[in-house]
C-alpha positions as CSV (number, residue, x, y, z in Angstrom):
1,M,37.1,11.7,134.8
2,S,38.3,14.5,137.0
3,D,38.9,18.0,135.7
4,K,42.5,19.0,134.9
5,L,44.3,21.0,137.6
6,R,44.8,24.6,136.5
7,T,46.2,27.9,138.0
8,Q,43.9,30.8,138.8
9,E,44.9,32.2,135.4
10,G,43.7,29.0,133.7
11,Q,47.0,27.6,132.8
12,P,47.4,23.8,133.1
13,W,49.3,22.8,136.2
14,S,51.9,20.2,135.4
15,D,53.0,19.0,138.8
16,N,51.3,19.8,142.2
17,N,53.6,17.7,144.4
18,H,57.1,18.5,143.4
19,S,58.7,21.9,143.2
20,L,60.9,23.1,140.3
21,T,64.5,22.6,141.4
22,A,68.0,22.8,140.0
23,G,68.8,19.1,140.0
24,E,67.3,16.5,142.3
25,R,68.6,18.2,145.4
26,G,67.8,21.8,144.6
27,P,67.7,24.6,145.5
28,V,64.2,25.6,144.5
29,L,64.0,27.9,141.5
30,M,62.5,31.4,141.7
31,Q,60.9,30.8,138.4
32,D,58.5,28.2,139.9
33,Y,55.5,30.5,139.5
34,E,53.1,27.8,140.6
35,L,54.9,27.3,143.9
36,L,55.1,31.0,144.7
37,E,51.4,31.6,143.7
38,K,50.3,28.6,145.8
39,L,52.2,29.7,148.9
40,A,51.1,33.4,148.4
41,H,47.5,32.4,148.2
42,F,47.8,30.1,151.2
43,D,49.5,32.8,153.3
44,R,46.4,35.0,152.8
45,E,43.7,32.5,153.5
46,R,42.9,33.5,157.1
47,I,42.7,36.7,159.0
48,P,43.7,38.1,161.3
49,E,45.3,35.3,163.2
50,R,48.2,33.2,162.0
51,V,47.3,30.8,159.2
52,V,49.1,28.1,161.3
53,H,50.4,28.2,164.9
54,A,47.5,30.6,165.7
55,K,47.3,29.7,169.4
56,G,50.5,30.1,171.4
57,A,52.2,31.4,174.4
58,G,55.6,33.1,174.8
59,A,58.1,34.7,177.1
60,K,61.4,36.5,177.0
61,G,64.7,35.4,178.3
62,T,68.5,35.2,177.8
63,F,70.7,32.8,175.8
64,K,74.2,32.3,177.3
65,L,77.0,30.8,175.3
66,T,78.9,28.1,177.2
67,H,81.0,26.7,174.4
68,D,82.7,28.8,171.8
69,M,81.6,27.8,168.3
70,S,84.0,30.0,166.2
71,K,85.6,26.8,164.8
72,Y,82.4,26.2,163.0
73,T,80.6,29.6,162.6
74,K,81.4,33.3,162.7
75,A,77.9,34.1,164.0
76,D,78.2,36.7,166.7
77,L,75.9,35.0,169.3
78,F,77.9,31.7,169.1
79,N,81.4,33.4,169.5
80,G,82.9,34.2,172.9
81,V,82.1,32.0,176.0
82,G,79.8,33.7,178.4
83,K,78.2,36.0,175.8
84,E,74.6,36.7,176.6
85,T,71.9,37.4,174.0
86,P,68.4,38.5,174.7
87,M,65.7,36.4,173.1
88,L,62.0,35.7,172.7
89,L,60.4,32.2,172.5
90,R,56.9,31.4,171.3
91,F,55.3,28.0,171.8
92,S,52.2,27.1,169.8
93,Q,49.8,24.6,168.4
94,V,50.0,24.0,164.6
95,A,46.4,23.3,163.6
96,G,43.9,24.7,166.0
97,E,42.5,28.3,166.0
98,S,43.4,30.9,168.6
99,G,40.6,29.7,171.0
100,Y,41.2,26.0,170.5
101,P,42.2,23.9,173.6
102,D,46.0,23.7,173.8
103,T,46.2,20.2,175.2
104,I,44.8,18.5,172.1
105,R,47.3,16.2,170.4
106,D,49.2,18.2,167.9
107,V,52.8,19.2,166.9
108,R,53.9,22.2,169.0
109,G,55.8,25.1,167.5
110,F,59.1,26.1,169.1
111,A,60.1,29.5,167.6
112,L,63.1,31.4,168.9
113,K,64.2,35.0,168.1
114,F,67.7,36.0,169.1
115,Y,68.4,39.8,169.2
116,T,72.0,39.6,168.3
117,Q,74.6,42.3,167.6
118,A,74.5,41.3,163.9
119,G,70.7,41.6,163.7
120,N,67.8,39.2,164.5
121,Y,68.3,35.5,164.1
122,D,65.2,33.2,164.1
123,I,65.0,29.5,164.5
124,V,61.4,28.5,163.6
125,G,61.1,24.9,164.7
126,N,58.9,22.4,166.4
127,N,58.9,20.0,169.3
128,T,59.6,17.3,166.8
129,P,62.9,16.7,164.9
130,I,61.1,15.9,161.7
131,F,58.1,17.0,159.7
132,F,55.2,15.5,157.6
133,V,56.3,16.7,154.1
134,N,59.5,17.6,152.5
135,D,58.4,19.7,149.5
136,P,56.9,23.2,150.0
137,L,54.4,22.6,147.3
138,K,52.6,20.1,149.5
139,F,52.6,22.3,152.6
140,P,49.3,24.2,152.0
141,D,47.5,20.9,151.2
142,F,48.9,19.4,154.4
143,I,47.6,22.3,156.5
144,H,44.2,22.2,154.7
145,S,43.9,18.6,155.9
146,Q,44.5,19.7,159.5
147,K,42.0,22.5,159.4
148,R,38.2,22.3,159.2
149,D,36.1,20.5,156.7
150,P,34.8,23.0,154.1
151,K,31.3,21.5,154.3
152,T,30.8,20.5,158.0
153,H,33.3,23.0,159.4
154,R,34.6,20.2,161.8
155,R,38.1,19.1,162.5
156,S,38.3,15.8,160.7
157,N,40.4,12.7,161.2
158,E,39.1,11.6,157.8
159,M,40.8,14.6,156.1
160,Q,44.2,14.3,157.8
161,F,44.5,10.6,157.4
162,D,43.4,10.9,153.8
163,F,46.3,13.2,153.2
164,W,48.8,11.2,155.3
165,S,47.8,7.9,153.7
166,H,48.5,9.3,150.2
167,S,51.8,11.0,151.4
168,P,54.0,8.1,152.6
169,E,56.8,10.5,153.5
170,S,54.6,11.5,156.5
171,V,54.7,8.1,158.3
172,H,57.7,9.0,160.4
173,Q,56.2,12.2,161.8
174,V,52.8,10.5,162.2
175,T,54.4,7.8,164.3
176,Y,56.1,10.6,166.4
177,L,52.8,12.6,166.7
178,M,50.7,9.6,167.7
179,G,53.3,8.5,170.3
180,D,53.7,9.9,173.8
181,R,55.4,13.1,172.7
182,G,52.4,14.2,170.7
183,N,50.9,15.4,174.0
184,P,53.5,17.3,176.1
185,A,52.6,17.8,179.8
186,S,53.7,21.4,179.5
187,Y,55.7,23.7,177.3
188,R,58.4,23.6,179.9
189,E,58.7,19.8,179.7
190,M,59.3,19.3,176.0
191,N,62.3,19.5,173.7
192,G,62.6,21.7,170.7
193,Y,64.3,21.2,167.3
194,G,65.3,23.4,164.4
195,S,64.2,20.3,162.3
196,H,65.9,21.5,159.1
197,T,69.6,21.2,158.3
198,F,71.3,24.6,158.2
199,K,74.8,25.7,157.0
200,W,77.3,27.3,159.4
201,V,80.3,29.1,158.0
202,N,83.4,30.2,160.0
203,A,85.5,33.3,159.6
204,D,87.8,31.5,157.2
205,G,84.9,30.7,154.9
206,E,84.8,27.0,155.8
207,P,81.3,25.6,155.8
208,C,79.7,22.7,157.7
209,W,76.1,21.5,158.3
210,V,74.3,21.9,161.6
211,K,71.1,20.6,163.2
212,Y,69.7,22.3,166.3
213,H,68.3,20.5,169.4
214,F,66.9,22.3,172.5
215,I,66.9,19.9,175.4
216,S,64.5,20.8,178.3
217,E,66.3,20.9,181.7
218,Q,63.0,20.2,183.3
219,G,63.0,16.8,181.6
220,V,60.4,15.6,179.1
221,K,57.0,14.7,180.4
222,N,53.8,13.9,178.5
223,M,50.1,13.4,179.2
224,T,47.7,10.7,178.1
225,D,44.8,11.4,175.8
226,E,42.4,10.9,178.7
227,M,44.3,13.5,180.8
228,A,44.5,15.9,177.9
229,A,40.7,15.7,177.3
230,K,40.0,16.2,181.0
231,I,42.2,19.2,181.2
232,A,40.8,20.7,177.9
233,S,37.3,20.5,179.5
234,E,38.6,22.5,182.5
235,D,41.1,24.9,181.1
236,T,41.4,25.5,177.4
237,D,44.6,27.5,178.0
238,F,46.3,25.1,180.3
239,L,49.8,25.1,178.6
240,Q,49.8,28.8,178.2
241,N,48.8,29.3,181.8
242,D,51.3,26.8,183.1
243,L,54.2,28.7,181.4
244,F,53.0,32.1,182.6
245,D,52.5,30.9,186.2
246,A,55.8,29.2,186.3
247,I,57.7,32.3,185.2
248,E,55.6,34.6,187.4
249,S,56.5,32.5,190.4
250,E,60.2,32.6,189.4
251,N,60.3,29.0,188.5
252,Y,62.2,29.8,185.3
253,P,62.4,27.1,182.7
254,S,65.6,26.5,180.7
255,W,66.9,24.5,177.8
256,K,70.3,23.3,176.7
257,V,71.2,24.3,173.2
258,M,72.9,21.4,171.4
259,V,73.9,20.9,167.8
260,Q,74.9,18.1,165.5
261,I,77.9,19.2,163.3
262,I,78.2,17.4,160.0
263,P,81.3,18.0,157.9
264,Y,80.3,19.7,154.6
265,E,81.3,17.1,152.0
266,E,80.3,14.2,154.3
267,G,76.8,15.7,154.4
268,F,76.2,15.1,150.7
269,H,77.0,11.4,151.1
270,Y,75.3,10.5,154.3
271,K,73.2,7.3,154.3
272,S,70.0,9.3,154.2
273,D,69.6,12.8,152.8
274,I,70.4,15.3,155.5
275,F,68.3,17.9,153.6
276,D,65.1,15.7,153.8
277,V,63.2,17.1,156.8
278,T,61.2,13.9,157.2
279,K,64.4,12.2,158.3
280,V,66.8,12.5,161.3
281,V,70.5,12.3,161.4
282,S,71.8,9.6,163.8
283,H,73.2,10.8,167.1
284,H,75.5,7.8,167.0
285,D,77.0,9.1,163.7
286,Y,77.1,12.8,164.8
287,P,76.7,13.2,168.6
288,L,75.1,16.2,170.2
289,I,77.6,19.0,171.1
290,E,76.7,21.6,173.8
291,V,76.6,25.2,172.6
292,G,74.9,27.0,175.5
293,E,71.6,27.3,177.4
294,F,68.7,29.7,177.5
295,T,66.3,30.6,180.3
296,L,62.9,32.2,180.1
297,N,62.6,34.6,182.9
298,E,60.2,37.4,181.8
299,N,56.5,37.2,180.9
300,P,55.1,39.8,178.4
301,E,53.6,42.9,179.8
302,N,51.3,43.1,176.9
303,Y,50.6,39.8,175.2
304,F,49.4,41.3,171.9
305,D,52.4,43.7,171.5
306,E,55.0,41.2,172.5
307,I,53.8,37.8,171.5
308,E,50.8,38.1,169.1
309,E,52.7,40.7,166.9
310,A,56.0,38.8,167.1
311,A,56.9,37.7,163.6
312,F,59.3,34.8,163.2
313,S,60.9,33.7,159.9
314,P,63.5,31.1,159.0
315,A,64.8,33.6,156.5
316,N,66.1,35.8,159.4
317,F,69.8,34.7,159.2
318,V,72.9,36.5,160.5
319,P,76.4,36.3,159.0
320,G,77.8,32.8,159.7
321,I,74.5,31.0,159.3
322,E,72.9,30.2,156.0
323,A,70.2,28.2,154.3
324,S,70.7,24.7,153.1
325,P,69.2,23.2,149.9
326,D,66.4,21.7,152.0
327,K,63.4,22.2,149.7
328,L,60.8,22.8,152.5
329,L,63.2,25.3,154.1
330,Q,63.6,27.1,150.8
331,G,59.8,27.5,150.5
332,R,59.6,28.7,154.1
333,L,62.2,31.4,153.4
334,F,59.6,33.1,151.2
335,S,56.3,32.2,152.8
336,Y,56.8,33.4,156.4
337,K,57.6,37.0,155.7
338,D,54.9,37.0,153.0
339,A,52.4,35.9,155.5
340,E,53.6,38.5,158.1
341,R,53.2,41.3,155.6
342,Y,49.6,40.2,155.1
343,R,48.9,39.6,158.8
344,L,50.7,42.5,160.3
345,G,51.3,44.9,157.5
346,A,54.2,46.0,155.3
347,N,56.2,47.5,158.3
348,F,55.8,44.5,160.6
349,E,59.6,44.5,161.3
350,K,59.2,47.9,163.0
351,L,56.9,46.5,165.7
352,P,58.6,46.3,169.1
353,S,59.0,42.5,169.2
354,N,60.5,42.3,165.8
355,R,62.8,45.4,166.0
356,P,66.5,44.5,166.2
357,V,68.8,45.8,169.0
358,V,71.2,47.3,166.3
359,P,70.5,50.4,164.3
360,V,68.6,49.9,161.0
361,K,69.6,51.8,157.9
362,N,68.3,51.1,154.4
363,Y,66.4,52.5,151.5
364,E,62.9,51.2,152.3
365,R,60.3,53.9,152.8
366,D,56.6,54.5,153.4
367,G,54.1,51.6,153.3
368,F,51.3,50.6,155.6
369,M,51.2,52.5,159.0
370,S,54.7,53.8,158.5
371,S,56.0,56.5,160.9
372,G,59.1,58.1,162.3
373,Q,60.9,58.4,159.0
374,D,63.6,61.0,158.3
375,S,64.6,62.9,155.1
376,S,67.6,60.8,154.2
377,V,68.2,59.6,150.7
378,N,65.9,56.7,149.7
379,Y,67.7,55.4,146.6
380,E,71.0,53.8,145.6
381,P,73.5,54.4,144.1
382,N,73.7,58.0,145.4
383,S,76.1,60.7,146.2
384,K,74.4,61.5,149.5
385,N,76.6,59.3,151.7
386,G,73.8,56.8,152.1
387,P,74.4,53.4,153.8
388,K,76.7,51.0,152.0
389,E,76.7,47.2,151.7
390,D,78.7,45.1,154.2
391,H,80.5,42.6,152.0
392,T,81.6,40.6,155.1
393,A,78.0,39.4,155.2
394,H,78.2,37.8,151.8
395,I,77.1,34.1,151.8
396,Q,79.6,31.3,151.3
397,P,79.4,30.5,147.6
398,Y,78.1,27.1,146.5
399,E,77.6,25.3,143.3
400,V,74.2,24.9,141.7
401,A,73.8,22.6,138.7
402,G,71.2,20.3,137.1
403,K,68.3,20.3,134.8
404,A,65.3,22.3,135.9
405,D,62.4,20.0,136.4
406,H,59.8,18.8,139.0
407,Y,61.6,16.1,140.9
408,Q,60.5,13.7,143.5
409,A,61.8,15.0,146.8
410,Y,64.8,13.0,147.9
411,D,65.0,9.2,148.1
412,Q,61.9,7.2,148.4
413,D,62.7,5.3,151.6
414,F,59.8,6.7,153.7
415,Y,59.6,3.9,156.1
416,S,62.9,2.7,157.7
417,Q,63.3,5.6,160.2
418,A,59.6,5.3,161.2
419,G,60.3,1.6,161.9
420,D,63.4,2.5,163.9
421,L,61.4,5.0,165.9
422,Y,58.8,2.4,166.7
423,N,61.4,-0.1,167.9
424,L,63.1,2.6,170.1
425,M,59.9,2.8,172.1
426,S,59.4,0.8,175.2
427,A,56.7,-1.9,175.2
428,D,54.4,0.5,177.1
429,E,55.0,3.3,174.7
430,Q,54.3,1.0,171.8
431,D,51.0,0.0,173.4
432,R,49.9,3.6,173.8
433,L,51.0,4.4,170.3
434,I,48.9,1.6,168.9
435,K,45.9,2.6,171.0
436,T,46.1,6.2,169.9
437,I,46.4,5.3,166.2
438,V,43.5,2.8,166.4
439,T,41.3,5.4,168.2
440,N,42.0,8.1,165.7
441,L,42.3,6.1,162.5
442,G,39.4,4.0,163.6
443,S,37.1,7.1,163.5
444,V,37.7,7.3,159.7
445,H,34.8,6.0,157.7
446,D,36.6,5.3,154.4
447,E,38.0,1.8,154.7
448,N,40.5,2.5,151.8
449,I,42.1,5.3,153.8
450,K,42.4,3.0,156.9
451,K,43.9,0.3,154.8
452,L,46.4,2.5,152.9
453,Q,47.5,4.2,156.2
454,T,47.9,0.9,157.9
455,E,50.0,-0.5,155.0
456,Q,52.4,2.4,155.6
457,F,52.8,1.4,159.3
458,Y,53.4,-2.2,158.1
459,K,56.1,-1.1,155.7
460,A,57.8,0.8,158.5
461,D,57.7,-2.4,160.7
462,P,55.5,-5.5,160.1
463,V,54.7,-5.9,163.8
464,Y,53.8,-2.3,164.0
465,G,51.5,-2.4,161.0
466,Q,49.9,-5.8,162.0
467,R,49.1,-4.5,165.5
468,V,47.3,-1.5,163.9
469,A,45.5,-3.8,161.5
470,D,44.4,-6.1,164.3
471,G,43.2,-3.2,166.3
472,L,41.2,-1.9,163.4
473,G,39.9,-5.3,162.4
474,I,41.2,-5.0,158.8
475,K,43.0,-7.5,156.7
476,L,46.1,-6.3,154.8
477,D,46.8,-7.6,151.3
478,L,50.6,-7.2,151.1
479,D,52.6,-9.0,148.4
């Protein structure tokens, strides 16, 4: 019999898969000590590189608004056609270390920082519209499965498929990752996504829900596993070098910024939960709307100062843009800045890449490597004419109700959208998907993991699952 799960303080741990939320939908409660401690420990596990997205490349550019969005949001950067906002974009790999080959199959990070007149606004997304898990309590465990085996120190298909096969909500993203788009031909030739659902609020206080899509104007191109392996043996920094060289030769890449707008009340009653990051919202139901475009036209002068020290956080909102009840997003609001304080120090927001273009006045003082401080008052309330709150930045109120408990995240239909994705693929894409899964899952020694994972593919689509089973030479026992 296995030992009982306990916290570092020895308390019994009641639920290690579901965060403590107000009602089934959330938001996540601050009193969930186990979640906060788990994320805080995870954020400090590796130094000095990022715990995830360690290897990456970035560049600076400009976002230009082509369609006024004031009907939906009062956010400064989305109001006034023709407005230009400086920005920074960092692409990355999720799992590998800083020196790992960047053409190995993996989700790619797609993190944007907009230096707006209302402060910095970050969208910390990926090149996939979905993710593997939808509860922040499972995120550290997911990343552990992607890292190195604690005994052999090897990257392990056994570990990641063990986790995925016991986390059925991951099957949609696994299908996406094992498909063609799991190996982009370049950073320039892949789309990006905000992945989560966010809230936009206009000047009249009217809210709506929004999902971000960044569509490559270079088109989407991918590479085969064979090509990726060959390139990795020749140039471990291929994607990084391709981006740098393109910009250096003035072949500036650009992306269209598109959104799906979902009416506020409709969002709560959509056929799938719009706050579940393992699911997409149909473009047929809510078509893409163009907002603008951005172009990357400047390489960093010093990679460490401008890219390695860049700190992105989904908690960096500006007035007119707010969080949704998405549980994974709620966990990320805490974890990113916590990780950055550990990786870069307490004053990471004063570093050049993280410094906003607007003046900063507040009551924070001192801390690690602090400098350039004045003698102004450092407490509030005061009679010294210190800076005052801006009540126009107040979030749009929303109701929170429900019994505090550890709930299963969202509905339990983990499979239908994965099956839809499989059936959207061409026959050739399906063939390559099956080959990739059979190659990777076939390297797993534990037959139970193979069978459990293949059953998930079968539940997504019987043909899909049976083809994987046939490729692996296993028999499924499905009632």
